[in-house]
C-alpha positions in Angstrom: 0.0 0.0 0.0 1.6 3.4 -1.0 2.6 5.9 1.5 -0.1 8.6 1.7 2.7 11.2 1.5 3.0 10.4 -2.2 -0.5 11.8 -2.9 -1.5 14.0 0.1 0.3 16.6 2.1 0.4 16.4 5.9 -2.4 18.5 7.4 0.2 20.8 8.9 2.2 21.2 5.6 5.6 20.0 4.7 7.4 22.1 7.4 6.5 21.5 11.0 5.1 24.7 12.4 7.2 26.2 15.2 4.3 26.2 17.7 3.8 22.5 17.3 7.5 21.6 17.5 7.9 23.7 20.7 4.8 22.0 22.1 6.2 18.5 21.5 9.6 19.5 22.9 8.0 21.0 26.0 5.8 17.9 26.6 9.0 15.9 26.8 10.5 18.3 29.3 7.3 18.1 31.4 7.1 14.3 31.2 5.9 14.1 34.8 2.7 16.0 33.9 -0.3 13.7 34.4 -2.2 12.8 31.3 -5.4 14.0 33.0 -3.9 17.5 32.9 -2.8 17.2 29.3 -6.3 16.0 28.5 -7.7 19.1 30.3 -5.4 21.4 28.2 -6.6 19.7 25.0 -10.2 20.3 26.0 -9.3 24.0 26.7 -7.9 24.3 23.2 -11.2 23.1 21.8 -13.0 25.6 24.0 -10.6 28.3 22.7 -11.7 27.7 19.1 -15.4 27.6 20.1 -15.0 30.6 22.4 -16.7 28.7 25.1 -14.6 30.3 27.8 -13.4 33.8 28.4 -9.7 34.5 28.0 -9.4 35.5 31.6 -10.9 32.2 33.0 -8.7 30.2 30.5 -5.5 31.9 31.6 -6.5 31.4 35.2 -6.8 27.6 34.7 -3.5 27.4 32.9 -1.8 29.5 35.7 -3.2 27.1 38.3 -1.8 24.1 36.4 1.6 25.6 36.3 1.5 26.4 40.0 0.2 23.0 41.0 2.7 20.9 39.1 5.7 23.3 39.6 6.3 24.1 35.9 6.6 27.5 34.4 3.7 29.4 32.9 5.7 29.7 29.7 5.9 25.9 29.4 2.2 25.6 30.0 1.5 28.2 27.3 3.8 26.5 24.8 1.9 23.2 25.2 -1.5 24.9 25.1 -0.6 27.0 22.0 0.7 23.9 20.2 -2.6 22.1 20.9 -4.6 25.0 19.6 -2.4 25.1 16.5 -3.0 21.4 15.7 -6.7 21.9 15.9 -6.7 25.0 13.7 -4.6 23.5 11.0 -6.6 20.2 11.0 -9.9 22.1 10.7 -8.9 24.3 7.7 -9.7 21.8 5.0 -13.2 20.3 4.6 -14.0 17.1 6.5 -13.7 15.0 3.3 -10.0 15.9 3.0 -9.1 14.9 6.6 -8.9 11.1 6.7 -8.8 9.5 10.3 -5.9 7.1 9.6 -3.8 9.7 7.7 -4.4 12.3 10.5 -3.2 9.8 13.1 -0.1 9.1 11.0 0.6 12.8 10.7 0.4 13.2 14.5 2.7 10.2 15.0 5.2 11.9 12.7 5.0 14.9 14.9 6.0 12.7 17.8 2.8 13.0 19.8 1.9 10.2 22.2 -0.9 7.7 21.3 -3.0 9.1 24.2 -2.8 12.6 22.9 -3.5 11.4 19.3 -6.6 9.7 20.7 -7.8 13.0 22.3 -7.3 14.9 19.1 -9.1 12.2 17.1 -12.1 12.3 19.4 -12.4 16.1 19.0 -11.9 16.3 15.2 -14.1 13.3 14.3 -16.6 13.7 17.1 -20.0 15.4 17.4 -18.6 18.9 17.4 -16.6 18.5 14.1 -19.0 20.7 12.1 -19.3 23.3 14.8 -15.5 23.6 15.1 -15.0 23.8 11.3 -17.5 26.6 11.0 -15.8 28.5 13.9 -12.5 28.3 12.1 -14.0 29.4 8.8 -15.7 32.3 10.4 -12.5 33.4 12.1 -10.3 33.1 9.0 -12.7 34.5 6.3 -11.8 37.8 4.7 -13.5 40.7 6.5 -14.1 43.5 4.0 -16.1 46.6 4.9 -19.8 46.2 4.6 -22.3 48.5 2.9 -24.1 50.8 5.4 -26.1 53.2 3.1 -26.7 53.3 -0.7 -28.2 56.3 -2.6 -28.6 57.0 -6.2 -29.8 59.8 -8.4 -30.5 60.4 -12.1 -28.8 63.6 -13.3 -30.4 65.0 -16.4 -29.4 68.3 -18.1 -31.9 69.6 -20.6 -30.9 71.8 -23.6 -30.4 75.4 -23.0 -29.8 78.4 -25.2 -26.1 77.6 -25.2 -26.6 73.9 -26.0 -27.9 72.5 -29.2 -28.9 69.1 -27.8 -29.7 67.3 -24.5 -26.7 66.0 -22.6 -26.7 62.3 -21.9 -28.3 61.4 -18.5 -25.9 60.2 -15.8 -26.5 57.9 -12.9 -24.9 59.1 -9.6 -24.2 56.5 -6.9 -23.2 57.2 -3.3 -22.1 54.6 -0.9 -21.2 54.7 2.8 -19.3 51.7 4.2 -18.8 50.3 7.7 -15.3 51.8 7.8 -16.8 55.3 7.4 -15.7 55.8 3.8 -17.9 57.7 1.4 -17.7 56.6 -2.2 -19.3 58.4 -5.1 -19.2 57.6 -8.8 -21.3 58.3 -11.9 -22.0 56.3 -15.0 -23.9 56.8 -18.2 -27.1 54.9 -18.8 -25.3 52.8 -21.5 -22.5 51.8 -19.1 -25.0 51.0 -16.3 -26.9 48.6 -18.6 -23.6 46.9 -19.5 -23.0 46.5 -15.7 -26.4 45.0 -15.2 -25.9 42.5 -18.1 -22.4 41.4 -16.9 -23.6 41.0 -13.3 -26.5 38.8 -14.4 -24.1 36.8 -16.6 -21.7 36.3 -13.7 -24.5 35.2 -11.3 -25.7 32.7 -14.0 -22.1 31.3 -14.3 -21.8 31.0 -10.5 -25.0 29.0 -10.4 -23.7 26.7 -13.1 -20.4 26.2 -11.3 -22.2 25.5 -8.0 -24.2 22.8 -9.7 -21.2 20.9 -10.9 -21.2 17.3 -9.7 -17.5 17.4 -8.9 -18.0 20.2 -6.3 -20.9 18.3 -4.7 -18.6 15.3 -4.3 -16.0 17.4 -2.5 -18.6 18.6 0.0 -19.7 15.2 1.0 
């Protein structure tokens, strides 16, 4: 059976992220840390993505762990940040692209213990998988300014004693965006009709692409 590396990249990429390598290294340094505590930190990393706990309460829990087991707060934070990083990277692709066995192999390559691998597996292939995925997509999506107000006006200049014909009517558009920018532009009726046509054509092409069977297969 061929190595999955021959046809699929590791979920974390071809270079191990620094946050993850530091996490693994710190886990070795804190080998006396009970697994129940590590399990709690993995659960906290899940809560971090879902925003189920405030930053203050989460930091308080991590500080108490450091104090109770006589390790530095920096070490606790390195472990916790590594766990969060693993979840975020694993949740970026759609569920269809993250295969359970391949995911476990990737974590073994990163030198995580089998117990930790099992915890990540339960999170990423458990009941909250879709909720976690949506949380990551919402956090990472581009955030462009939204439209606050939109006004338009038709500017018509009739013939006067100094003009031999009517001037072509112009459409004046005024936008106000959520970042407090005011945008104004004007177009002729002809150009506006071209814009309407191209917009309708683009929407039609988007519907056709959305209906492609190949895309539906990727979503399943």
